[in-house]
C-alpha positions in Angstrom: -19.5 16.6 0.1 -21.6 13.7 1.2 -19.6 11.0 3.0 -19.6 7.7 1.3 -17.4 4.6 1.6 -16.2 1.7 -0.5 -15.7 -1.6 1.3 -13.6 -4.3 -0.4 -13.8 -7.8 1.0 -12.0 -10.9 -0.3 -11.6 -14.6 0.5 -8.2 -15.8 -0.7 -6.5 -19.1 -0.2 -2.7 -19.3 -0.1 -0.8 -22.6 -0.1 2.2 -23.2 2.1 3.9 -19.8 2.4 5.4 -17.2 4.6 3.9 -14.0 3.2 4.7 -11.8 6.2 7.1 -12.9 8.9 7.7 -11.7 12.5 11.0 -11.0 14.2 11.8 -14.7 14.5 11.1 -15.4 10.8 7.9 -17.2 11.5 4.6 -16.3 9.7 2.7 -13.7 11.7 -0.3 -15.0 13.7 -3.1 -13.6 15.9 -5.6 -15.1 18.3 -9.2 -14.5 17.2 -12.3 -16.4 18.4 -10.0 -18.1 21.0 -7.9 -19.9 18.4 -4.6 -19.0 16.6 -5.1 -17.6 13.1 -2.7 -16.9 10.2 -2.2 -13.2 9.9 -0.8 -10.8 7.2 -0.3 -7.3 8.5 -2.0 -4.3 6.9 1.4 -2.7 6.2 2.5 -5.7 4.1 -0.6 -5.6 1.9 -0.5 -1.8 1.6 3.1 -2.0 0.4 2.1 -4.8 -2.0 -0.8 -2.6 -3.4 1.5 0.3 -3.9 4.0 -1.8 -5.7 1.2 -3.2 -7.9 0.3 0.3 -9.0 3.8 0.5 -10.6 4.3 -3.1 -11.7 1.0 -3.2 -13.6 1.1 0.4 -14.7 -2.3 1.1 -13.1 -1.3 4.7 -12.7 1.0 7.0 -14.5 4.3 7.7 -12.7 3.3 11.3 -12.3 0.4 10.2 -10.2 2.6 8.3 -7.7 5.0 9.3 -5.0 8.2 8.1 -3.4 8.6 7.2 0.3 12.2 7.5 1.5 14.6 8.9 4.1 16.9 9.9 1.2 14.6 12.7 0.3 17.5 15.2 -0.2 19.1 12.9 -2.8 15.8 12.3 -4.6 15.1 16.1 -4.7 18.7 16.8 -5.9 18.2 14.3 -8.8 15.0 16.2 -9.8 16.8 19.6 -9.5 19.4 18.3 -12.0 16.6 17.3 -14.3 15.1 20.8 -14.1 18.5 22.5 -14.6 21.1 20.0 -16.1 23.8 22.7 -15.9 23.9 22.3 -12.1 26.5 20.0 -10.6 25.0 17.3 -8.4 27.0 18.5 -5.3 25.4 21.9 -5.7 22.0 20.4 -6.3 22.4 18.5 -3.0 23.0 21.8 -1.1 19.9 23.4 -2.7 17.8 20.3 -1.9 18.8 20.3 1.7 17.8 24.0 2.2 14.5 23.5 0.4 13.6 20.4 2.4 14.3 22.2 5.7 12.1 25.1 4.5 9.1 22.6 4.2 9.5 22.0 8.0 11.2 18.6 7.7 14.3 18.0 9.8 17.3 16.3 8.3 20.5 15.0 9.7 23.6 13.2 8.6 22.9 9.5 8.1 24.3 7.1 10.7 27.7 5.8 9.8 27.9 2.1 9.2 30.9 0.0 10.2 33.2 -0.5 7.3 36.2 -2.8 6.7 39.7 -1.5 6.6 39.7 -1.9 2.8 36.6 0.3 2.5 37.9 3.0 4.8 40.5 4.4 2.4 37.9 4.7 -0.4 35.4 6.4 2.0 37.9 9.0 3.1 38.2 10.2 -0.4 34.5 10.1 -1.2 32.1 13.0 -0.7 30.1 13.2 2.5 26.8 11.4 2.3 23.8 13.5 1.8 21.7 14.2 4.9 18.5 12.2 5.4 15.2 12.7 7.1 14.7 11.0 10.5 11.9 8.9 9.1 10.4 7.8 5.8 9.0 10.9 4.0 6.3 10.6 1.3 6.4 13.1 -1.5 4.6 13.0 -4.8 6.3 13.4 -8.2 4.5 16.7 -8.7 5.7 17.9 -5.3 9.3 17.0 -6.0 9.1 18.8 -9.3 7.6 21.9 -7.7 10.3 21.9 -5.0 13.0 21.4 -7.6 11.8 24.4 -9.6 11.7 26.5 -6.5 15.3 25.5 -5.7 16.5 26.4 -9.2 14.7 29.8 -8.9 16.6 30.6 -5.8 19.9 28.9 -6.8 21.9 32.1 -6.8 21.6 32.5 -3.0 19.3 29.8 -1.7 19.6 30.8 2.0 18.7 34.4 1.3 15.9 33.3 -1.1 14.3 31.1 1.6 14.6 33.7 4.3 11.8 35.6 2.5 8.6 34.5 4.2 6.7 34.2 0.9 9.3 31.9 -0.6 9.5 29.8 2.5 5.7 29.6 2.5 5.8 28.5 -1.1 8.0 25.6 -0.2 5.5 24.4 2.4 2.6 24.9 0.1 4.2 22.9 -2.7 4.8 20.0 -0.2 1.1 20.1 0.8 -0.7 20.3 -2.5 -1.0 18.2 -5.7 -0.8 14.9 -3.7 -0.1 11.7 -5.6 -2.7 9.0 -5.6 -0.8 6.8 -3.2 -0.3 9.6 -0.7 -4.0 10.5 -1.0 -4.9 6.8 -0.4 -2.5 5.8 2.3 -1.8 9.1 4.0 1.4 10.8 5.2 2.6 11.5 8.7 5.2 14.2 9.2 6.2 14.3 12.9 8.3 17.5 12.5 5.6 19.4 10.6 2.2 18.1 11.4 0.4 20.8 9.3 1.4 19.0 6.1 0.1 15.6 7.4 -2.3 13.8 5.1 -5.2 11.8 6.6 -5.3 8.4 4.9 -8.4 7.7 2.8 -7.9 4.0 3.1 -8.0 1.7 6.1 -6.7 -1.8 5.6 -7.4 -4.6 8.1 -4.9 -7.3 9.0 -5.8 -10.3 6.9 -6.6 -13.3 9.1 -7.4 -16.9 8.3 -11.1 -17.9 8.7 -9.9 -21.1 10.4 -7.5 -22.3 13.1 -3.9 -22.4 11.9 -0.7 -23.8 13.4 2.6 -22.9 11.9 4.8 -25.6 10.5 8.5 -25.9 9.8 10.3 -27.1 6.7 13.7 -28.7 7.1 15.7 -28.3 4.0 19.2 -29.1 2.6 21.3 -27.7 -0.2 23.9 -29.7 -2.0 27.3 -28.3 -2.9 27.6 -28.8 -6.7 31.3 -29.0 -6.5 31.4 -31.8 -3.9 33.3 -35.0 -4.9 32.0 -38.5 -4.4 34.2 -38.7 -1.3 32.4 -35.7 0.2 28.8 -36.8 0.8 26.3 -34.7 2.7 24.7 -31.3 2.3 26.5 -28.1 1.8 23.9 -26.3 3.9 20.9 -27.2 6.1 18.3 -25.1 7.7 14.6 -24.6 8.5 11.9 -22.2 7.3 8.5 -21.7 8.9 5.3 -21.6 6.9 1.6 -22.1 7.0 -1.3 -22.3 4.6 -4.7 -20.6 5.0 -7.9 -19.2 3.6 -7.7 -15.5 4.4 -10.4 -13.0 5.0 -9.1 -9.6 3.7 -10.8 -6.2 4.1 -10.2 -2.6 3.3 -12.4 0.5 3.7 -11.9 3.5 1.3 -13.5 6.9 2.3 -14.2 8.3 -1.2 -15.0 11.7 0.3 -11.6 11.8 2.0 -9.8 10.7 -1.2 -11.5 13.5 -3.1 -10.4 16.0 -0.5 -6.9 14.7 -0.5 -6.6 14.9 -4.3 -8.1 18.4 -4.4 -8.9 19.8 -7.8 -7.1 17.0 -9.7 -3.7 15.9 -10.7 -3.9 17.4 -14.2 -4.9 20.9 -15.3 -7.4 19.8 -18.0 -9.5 17.3 -16.0 -12.5 17.6 -13.6 -12.3 16.8 -10.0 -14.2 13.6 -10.5 -11.8 12.1 -13.0 -8.7 11.5 -10.8 -10.9 10.3 -8.0 -12.4 7.6 -10.2 -9.0 6.7 -11.6 -7.7 6.3 -8.0 -10.6 4.2 -6.9 -10.3 1.9 -9.8 -6.6 1.5 -9.3 -7.1 0.8 -5.6 -9.8 -1.8 -6.1 -7.8 -3.6 -8.7 -4.4 -3.2 -6.9 -5.7 -4.3 -3.5 -7.6 -7.3 -5.0 -4.8 -8.6 -7.2 -1.7 -7.7 -5.2 0.2 -10.2 -3.0 2.9 -9.8 -0.4 6.1 -11.4 -1.7 7.7 -12.7 1.5 9.6 -15.9 0.8 7.9 -16.1 -2.6 10.9 -17.6 -4.3 10.8 -20.4 -1.7 7.0 -21.0 -1.9 5.7 -19.6 -5.2 2.4 -18.7 -3.5 0.9 -17.0 -6.6 -2.9 -17.1 -5.9 -5.8 -14.7 -6.5 -9.0 -14.3 -4.4 -11.7 -16.9 -4.7 -14.3 -14.3 -4.0 -14.4 -10.5 -3.9 -17.3 -8.4 -2.6 -17.4 -4.6 -3.1 -19.9 -2.4 -1.4 -20.5 1.3 -1.9 -22.3 2.7 1.1 -23.3 6.0 2.7 -23.3 4.6 6.2 -20.1 3.8 8.1 -17.7 1.1 6.8 -18.6 -2.5 7.9 -16.2 -5.4 8.1 -17.6 -8.9 7.8 -14.8 -10.5 9.9 -17.3 -11.4 12.7 -18.7 -14.1 10.4 -15.5 -16.0 11.2 -15.3 -15.3 15.0 -16.2 -19.0 15.3 -13.5 -20.6 13.2 -14.5 -22.5 10.1 -13.9 -26.2 10.7 -13.4 -27.4 7.2 -15.0 -30.7 7.9 -15.4 -31.4 4.2 -11.7 -31.0 3.6 -11.6 -27.3 2.6 -12.5 -23.9 3.9 -13.7 -21.8 0.9 -17.1 -23.4 0.6 -18.0 -22.9 4.3 -16.5 -19.5 4.4 -18.6 -18.4 1.5 -21.7 -19.9 3.1 -20.9 -17.9 6.3 -20.6 -14.7 4.4 -23.8 -15.4 2.4 -25.7 -15.8 5.7 -24.0 -13.0 7.7 -24.0 -10.2 5.1 -27.8 -9.9 4.7 -28.2 -10.1 8.5 -25.9 -7.2 9.3 -27.1 -5.1 6.4 -30.7 -5.6 7.6 -29.7 -4.5 11.2 -27.3 -1.7 10.4 -27.1 -1.0 6.7 -29.0 1.3 4.3 -30.3 -0.9 1.5 -31.6 2.0 -0.4 -28.2 3.7 -0.9 -25.9 0.6 -0.8 -24.6 -0.9 -4.0 -23.0 -4.4 -4.1 -20.8 -6.2 -6.6 -19.5 -9.8 -6.5 -16.7 -11.4 -8.4 -16.3 -15.1 -7.6 -14.5 -18.2 -8.9 -15.5 -21.8 -8.8 -18.4 -23.8 -7.3 -17.3 -23.4 -3.8 -18.4 -19.7 -3.9 -21.8 -20.4 -5.4 -23.7 -19.3 -2.3 -22.3 -15.7 -2.7 -24.1 -15.5 -6.1 -27.1 -13.7 -4.7 -25.2 -11.1 -2.6 -24.9 -8.5 -5.3 -24.5 -7.8 -9.0 -22.1 -10.4 -10.4 -19.2 -9.3 -12.5 -17.8 -11.6 -15.1 -14.2 -10.6 -14.5 -12.0 -8.1 -12.6 -12.1 -5.5 -15.4 -15.9 -5.4 -15.4 -16.0 -5.2 -11.6 -13.5 -2.3 -11.5 -15.3 -0.4 -14.3 -18.7 -0.8 -12.6 -17.4 0.4 -9.3 -15.6 3.4 -10.9 -18.7 4.4 -12.8 -20.9 4.3 -9.6 -18.3 6.4 -7.7 -18.2 9.0 -10.5 -22.0 9.2 -10.6 -22.2 9.8 -6.8 -19.4 12.4 -7.0 -21.3 14.3 -9.6 -24.5 14.4 -7.7 -25.1 17.8 -6.0 -24.5 17.7 -2.2 
């Protein structure tokens, strides 16, 4: 298959907020162009995108996966769905054997410190189910397939899995019919590298287009039950925050996504259909999602001021270098100058390194401050139109003979 990529760029302004904090509780930062910038890690925005798939029902639950250390418990629950006559304790034993057969190592979870009151209850409780050593990503289809395999060998699961063919089936099930989120974001299995999945998406750390200094909010909380004779706050504290216009970027290798999804998630559809559905879900999910760090404190619900999507056959290209010299915001804002920077930089870098004949560009923008981006590509009236146009173009390229 011909290699081709989808680049998604966004300018998004967030008010005072703490979307993604470091180990001290302060918003993450980075130095770029010699000045401190606000930063939101790629992990934070990938998690937000995955959550958005579910929250907005962009994909059917059967097309999504679960990432957890409690993989034995999750599989045991599915085993009980496949065969409701099995006791959960027996399902846990079956699940543990099948998970090991896939090549994944499991162990008893670390014991947490408990109070004396809890200890008596814990003594009478069943032993906790073993867990994987790290977060394991399995699709709904894979969990269902492994559950059915466990039920098939339930009479003597150890003997069943000693058969090389049956053990091979366990590994094959874990490495086929990947969910969309696994196909997009990949899977690393340290204990069994042969079932790793190379991510189709690369997400950059979002950084501010301008210099940013973190600030600190001193807050107090009043005790509602205080009497007049008890003045003062019931609690005081501080929370760090900043505000910024962020440049966000992600690169999706459509050819890698198609390879990861294989022949499709459903028996009755072509290979192109699930790829298009995954691309559309990603473009919408990445564009509209938002990390929720301290969101109850700051209510930082914003959407991008501008989105630029490019479908290209050359290598992915980030436009972050347009902001290596920080935007000054001398007119009192940053979006207008940031848009002007992109409007000037994009044609230059495309002329030098791009392939105009094979590159398609779409723009979705809001407000007069983004006016200079109007000529960069085909303008979409709304996100639905943008997503549909991108999905159609991807489908057409997938259907072209190699």
